[in-house]
C-alpha positions in Angstrom: 66.4 83.4 143.9 65.0 83.1 147.4 64.3 86.3 149.2 67.0 85.5 151.8 69.6 85.1 149.0 68.6 88.4 147.4 68.9 90.1 150.8 72.4 88.8 151.2 73.3 90.1 147.8 71.8 93.5 148.7 74.0 93.6 151.8 77.0 93.1 149.6 75.8 95.7 147.0 77.8 98.9 146.6 77.6 101.9 148.7 79.2 105.2 148.2 82.3 104.0 149.9 83.3 102.2 146.8 82.6 98.7 148.2 81.4 97.6 144.7 85.0 97.4 143.5 87.7 94.9 144.4 91.4 95.6 145.2 92.2 95.8 141.5 89.4 98.3 140.8 87.1 95.9 139.0 83.5 95.4 139.7 82.9 92.6 142.2 81.0 89.5 140.9 78.5 89.7 143.7 77.7 93.3 142.7 77.2 92.3 139.0 75.0 89.4 140.1 72.9 91.8 142.3 72.3 94.0 139.3 71.3 91.0 137.1 69.0 89.7 139.8 67.2 93.1 140.0 66.8 93.2 136.2 65.5 89.6 136.1 62.9 90.4 138.7 61.9 93.6 136.9 62.9 95.8 139.8 64.2 98.8 137.8 64.3 101.0 140.9 66.6 98.6 142.7 68.9 98.4 139.6 69.0 102.2 139.5 69.9 102.3 143.2 72.8 99.8 142.7 74.3 101.6 139.7 73.8 105.2 140.6 76.9 105.5 142.9 79.2 104.2 140.2 81.8 106.3 138.3 80.9 106.6 134.5 83.8 104.3 133.6 82.5 101.7 136.0 79.0 101.9 134.6 80.6 101.3 131.1 82.4 98.3 132.5 79.1 97.0 133.9 77.4 97.1 130.6 80.3 95.2 129.0 79.9 92.4 131.5 76.2 91.9 130.8 74.5 89.9 128.0 72.9 91.8 125.2 69.3 91.7 126.5 70.5 92.6 130.0 72.3 95.6 128.6 69.1 96.9 127.0 67.1 96.3 130.1 69.7 98.1 132.2 69.8 101.0 129.8 66.0 101.4 130.1 66.3 101.4 133.9 69.0 104.0 134.2 68.4 106.3 131.2 69.3 109.5 133.0 72.7 107.9 134.1 73.6 107.2 130.5 75.6 110.4 130.1 78.1 111.2 127.4 80.9 110.2 129.8 79.5 106.7 130.1 78.9 106.3 126.4 82.5 107.5 125.6 83.9 104.8 127.8 82.0 101.9 126.2 83.5 99.2 124.1 82.9 99.9 120.4 80.7 96.8 119.8 78.7 97.3 123.0 78.2 101.0 122.2 77.0 100.3 118.7 74.6 97.7 119.9 73.1 100.1 122.5 72.9 102.9 120.0 70.8 100.7 117.7 68.4 99.9 120.6 67.9 103.6 121.6 65.6 106.0 119.7 67.3 108.5 117.5 66.3 111.4 119.8 68.0 109.7 122.8 71.2 109.1 120.8 71.2 112.7 119.6 70.8 114.0 123.1 73.8 111.9 124.2 75.9 113.0 121.2 75.2 116.7 122.0 76.8 116.2 125.5 80.1 115.0 123.9 83.0 116.7 122.3 82.9 116.5 118.6 85.5 113.6 118.3 83.5 111.5 120.8 80.2 112.3 119.1 81.7 111.2 115.8 82.9 107.9 117.3 79.5 107.4 118.7 77.6 107.3 115.4 80.3 106.7 112.7 79.8 102.9 112.6 76.0 103.0 112.5 74.0 102.4 109.3 73.7 105.4 107.1 69.9 105.7 107.7 70.5 105.6 111.4 73.1 108.3 111.1 70.7 110.5 109.2 67.9 110.0 111.7 70.2 110.9 114.6 71.7 114.0 112.9 68.2 115.2 112.1 67.4 115.3 115.8 70.5 117.4 116.6 71.0 121.2 116.8 72.2 122.7 113.5 75.6 123.7 114.8 76.3 120.3 116.3 75.0 118.5 113.2 77.2 120.6 110.9 80.3 119.8 113.0 79.7 116.1 113.0 78.8 116.0 109.3 82.1 117.8 108.6 84.1 115.3 110.6 82.4 112.3 108.9 83.5 113.7 105.5 87.1 112.9 106.4 88.7 109.4 106.0 88.4 107.0 108.9 91.3 107.0 111.4 92.4 110.4 110.1 93.1 113.5 112.2 89.8 115.0 110.8 87.8 112.3 112.5 89.9 112.5 115.7 90.1 116.2 116.3 88.0 118.3 118.6 86.4 121.5 117.2 86.1 123.0 120.6 89.2 125.2 121.1 90.2 128.8 121.9 91.8 130.8 119.1 92.4 134.6 119.2 94.1 137.1 116.9 97.8 137.9 117.5 97.2 141.7 118.1 95.7 141.1 121.5 97.5 141.6 124.8 97.5 139.1 127.6 94.9 141.2 129.5 92.7 141.3 126.4 92.9 137.5 126.2 92.0 137.0 129.9 89.0 139.3 129.6 87.9 137.5 126.5 88.1 134.1 128.3 86.1 135.5 131.2 83.4 137.2 129.2 82.5 134.4 126.7 80.8 131.5 128.6 80.3 129.6 125.4 84.0 128.8 125.1 85.2 125.3 125.9 86.3 124.9 129.5 88.9 122.2 128.9 92.0 123.4 127.1 95.8 123.6 127.8 96.8 126.2 125.4 95.4 129.1 123.4 96.0 129.1 119.6 97.1 132.4 118.1 95.9 133.0 114.5 96.4 135.6 111.8 93.7 137.4 109.8 93.3 134.3 107.6 92.7 132.0 110.6 96.1 130.3 110.1 97.9 129.4 113.4 101.0 131.4 114.0 101.7 130.4 117.6 100.4 129.1 120.9 100.3 130.3 124.5 100.2 127.9 127.4 97.8 128.8 130.2 100.8 129.0 132.6 102.3 131.7 130.5 99.1 133.7 130.4 98.6 133.5 134.2 102.1 134.6 134.9 102.5 137.4 132.3 101.6 141.1 133.0 98.3 142.2 131.3 99.9 144.8 129.1 102.3 142.4 127.3 101.3 141.6 123.7 100.6 138.0 122.9 103.0 138.3 120.0 105.8 138.8 122.5 105.1 135.7 124.7 103.6 133.2 122.3 105.6 130.2 121.1 105.9 130.5 117.3 107.3 127.0 116.7 104.5 124.5 116.8 103.6 121.1 115.4 100.7 121.3 112.9 98.7 118.2 112.1 97.2 118.0 108.6 93.6 117.1 108.7 94.1 114.0 106.5 97.0 112.6 108.5 96.6 109.0 109.7 95.9 108.7 113.4 98.9 106.4 113.9 101.2 109.1 112.5 99.5 111.6 114.8 100.3 109.5 117.8 103.9 109.2 116.7 104.2 113.0 116.5 102.8 113.4 120.0 105.2 110.9 121.3 108.2 112.3 119.5 107.6 116.0 120.4 106.0 115.4 123.8 102.9 117.3 122.9 99.9 118.0 125.1 97.8 119.4 122.3 98.3 120.3 118.7 96.5 122.4 116.0 94.8 120.6 113.1 94.9 122.5 109.8 93.0 122.0 106.5 94.5 121.9 103.0 94.8 125.7 103.0 96.6 125.8 106.4 93.6 127.2 108.3 92.9 126.1 111.9 90.0 123.7 112.0 90.5 121.8 115.3 92.8 120.5 117.9 93.9 117.1 119.1 94.7 116.5 122.8 96.9 113.9 124.5 94.0 112.1 126.1 92.7 111.2 122.5 96.2 110.1 121.6 96.5 107.7 124.6 93.5 105.8 123.2 95.0 105.7 119.7 98.3 104.2 121.0 96.4 101.5 122.8 94.2 100.8 119.8 97.1 100.6 117.4 99.1 98.4 119.7 96.2 96.0 120.2 95.6 96.0 116.4 99.1 95.0 115.6 99.1 92.2 118.1 95.8 90.8 116.8 96.9 91.1 113.2 100.1 89.1 114.0 98.0 86.3 115.6 95.2 86.4 113.0 92.6 86.6 115.7 90.5 89.4 114.2 90.0 92.4 116.4 90.4 90.2 119.5 87.4 91.7 121.3 85.3 89.3 123.3 82.3 91.4 122.4 82.9 91.0 118.7 80.1 89.1 116.9 80.8 85.4 116.4 80.3 85.7 112.6 82.9 88.5 112.3 85.4 86.6 114.5 84.9 83.5 112.5 85.4 85.3 109.2 88.6 86.9 110.4 90.1 83.8 111.8 89.2 81.3 109.2 90.9 83.3 106.4 94.1 83.3 108.4 93.8 79.5 109.1 93.2 78.8 105.4 96.3 80.8 104.5 98.2 78.8 107.1 96.9 75.6 105.6 98.3 76.5 102.2 101.7 77.5 103.6 101.9 74.4 105.7 101.5 72.4 102.5 104.9 73.7 101.4 106.5 72.1 104.4 104.6 68.9 103.9 105.8 68.8 100.3 109.4 69.0 101.5 108.9 66.1 103.9 107.3 64.1 101.0 110.4 64.6 98.8 112.5 63.1 101.5 110.2 60.1 102.1 113.0 57.6 101.3 115.4 59.3 103.6 113.0 59.1 106.6 112.3 55.4 105.8 116.0 54.6 106.2 116.4 56.4 109.5 113.2 57.0 111.4 115.1 58.9 114.1 115.2 61.8 111.7 111.4 62.2 111.9 111.7 62.3 115.7 114.1 65.3 115.6 112.6 67.2 112.7 110.0 69.1 114.8 112.8 70.5 117.0 114.6 72.2 114.1 111.4 73.6 112.7 110.0 74.7 116.1 113.1 76.5 117.3 113.4 78.2 114.0 109.7 79.3 114.1 110.2 80.8 117.6 113.4 82.6 116.5 111.6 84.0 113.5 108.7 85.2 115.7 111.0 87.0 118.0 112.7 88.9 115.2 109.3 89.6 113.5 107.9 91.1 116.7 110.9 93.4 117.1 110.8 94.5 113.4 107.0 95.1 113.3 107.3 97.2 116.4 110.2 99.2 115.0 108.3 99.9 111.8 105.2 100.9 113.7 107.2 103.4 115.8 109.3 104.7 112.9 112.5 103.4 114.5 113.1 101.3 111.4 113.1 103.1 108.0 114.8 102.7 104.6 117.7 104.7 106.1 118.7 102.0 108.6 117.1 98.9 107.2 120.5 97.2 106.3 121.8 98.0 109.8 118.7 96.2 111.2 119.3 93.2 108.9 123.0 93.0 110.0 121.9 93.3 113.7 119.3 90.6 113.5 121.7 88.3 111.6 124.4 88.8 114.3 121.9 87.9 117.0 120.7 84.9 115.0 124.3 83.7 114.6 125.0 83.9 118.3 121.7 82.2 119.1 122.3 79.5 116.4 125.8 78.7 117.7 124.5 78.4 121.3 121.5 76.2 120.5 123.5 74.1 117.9 126.1 73.3 120.6 123.5 72.4 123.2 121.3 70.4 120.9 124.1 68.6 119.0 125.7 67.5 122.3 122.4 66.5 123.9 121.4 64.4 120.8 124.8 62.7 120.7 124.7 61.7 124.3 121.1 60.7 124.5 121.0 58.6 121.4 124.2 56.9 122.4 122.4 55.7 125.6 119.1 54.7 124.0 118.6 51.2 122.6 117.3 52.2 119.3 119.2 49.9 117.1 121.4 52.6 115.6 124.7 51.8 114.1 127.7 52.3 116.4 129.1 55.9 116.3 126.1 57.3 114.3 124.9 59.3 117.3 127.8 61.8 116.9 127.1 62.1 113.2 123.4 62.7 114.0 124.3 65.4 116.6 126.5 67.2 114.1 123.7 67.2 111.5 121.0 68.5 113.8 123.4 71.1 115.2 124.3 72.5 111.8 120.6 72.4 110.8 119.6 74.3 113.9 122.2 77.0 113.3 121.3 77.4 109.6 117.5 77.5 110.3 117.9 80.1 113.1 120.0 82.3 110.7 117.2 81.8 108.0 114.6 82.7 110.7 116.5 85.9 111.6 116.7 87.0 108.0 113.1 86.2 107.3 111.9 87.9 110.5 113.3 91.2 109.3 113.2 91.0 105.5 109.6 89.8 105.2 108.0 92.7 107.1 110.4 95.2 105.4 109.3 93.9 102.0 105.6 94.1 102.8 106.1 97.6 104.1 107.8 98.5 100.8 104.6 97.6 99.0 102.6 99.9 101.2 100.9 97.1 103.1 100.6 96.6 106.9 103.6 94.3 107.8 101.6 93.0 110.8 98.9 91.4 108.6 100.7 88.7 106.6 104.3 88.6 107.9 103.9 85.7 110.4 102.4 83.4 107.7 105.4 83.8 105.4 108.0 83.7 108.3 106.4 80.5 109.6 106.3 78.9 106.1 110.0 79.8 105.6 111.2 78.5 109.0 109.2 75.2 108.7 110.0 74.4 105.1 113.6 75.5 105.2 114.1 73.8 108.6 113.0 70.4 107.2 114.9 71.0 103.9 118.2 71.9 105.6 118.0 69.1 108.2 117.1 66.3 105.8 119.4 67.7 103.1 122.4 67.7 105.5 121.5 64.1 106.5 121.9 63.1 102.8 124.9 65.4 102.0 127.0 64.2 105.0 126.3 60.6 104.3 124.2 59.9 107.4 121.7 58.2 105.0 122.0 57.2 101.4 
């Protein structure tokens, strides 16, 4: 780029007044281009000057907007700005790529800045030999904490929890606790409540910071602590953890091992990320689009999507077979082929609506075996109302339109045709409502994720049954021979 153009970009580059962000708090394209230009020209000092005023989350956004080689050059230019806060905000794929490019000592230094849960997330997806090299560079205490976390299953509370917490014995007074917090600089500085434990290190209660600050020093903790608490087993799935936080409006919760001893805590900021991840995961599974991340490697995206499309190809063959069996019927009245996609399409959309509601209800524990039949009756009622409405509109519209068109149809057949498509529409919407709730419930019963395969079976059902009912009614009512 000409020197004049670079000067113009520099004039638009960010200052400490936040000019690098647009009104929606996103990095401006001209700012990103200025950073890329500096990297392409090998001007690392200029790149550093541009990036230095950014918030850690914005630096993470910048990395995600760059190409792979640009990320690595930027990382080399702003090494001391790559704090734990930046790394924690990075997209998983971008973070893993950067960790592979950095030396083990640099990754270890970053990991030691992070809370245990973030440090685990930083290295858990790396190759085993890379993990060992990074852990070997860490302080023994940090290394032991991370190795312990990695021993738990993925997406479990053990992987998610923080080991940095404040726990004290129940015989202390409020004054003793305050003195303890002031005298021990090594304690974590970010916490919302203090965990009270017995002599076996099992949690017996909690004290919120607000209670501690407002209670006289001489009062025993046993008199002010809250004994009822929600304990999280270390092996609990992170989705269930998020549901407990949501149900009981928790800010933090103690994590206990198999013997009931306190081993960590989970805080609400971690749960917010889980809720987002799980919601995104369910949406992507329903669509078959893999993880749906634009930074996901092409090969992984291809592998995830092609399996889904192959499965759809097989199920679509069922609908094609139904059409083949009615080849003679379609030959007699080609108008039926014109209307068939309407019946199948509306049924598919109705099934998708019910499926989305059911999968969400299962994911949030609103739908269980205790109320499954009530859910089925509810969806059938909705499907019946929808079916009646659409059958009336579609049947009337077909009767009127085909009466006006010069298609060579026998006199009076348009009303017969309207009746057939109306009945088929109502029947297929009822089938779609049933399939949309029964299919995911059945998959859930077999301990599988209902978001993974439900849409394939629901689509197959609505397509094949839509064609079967429509063409079958055409024959059964004498519309064709």
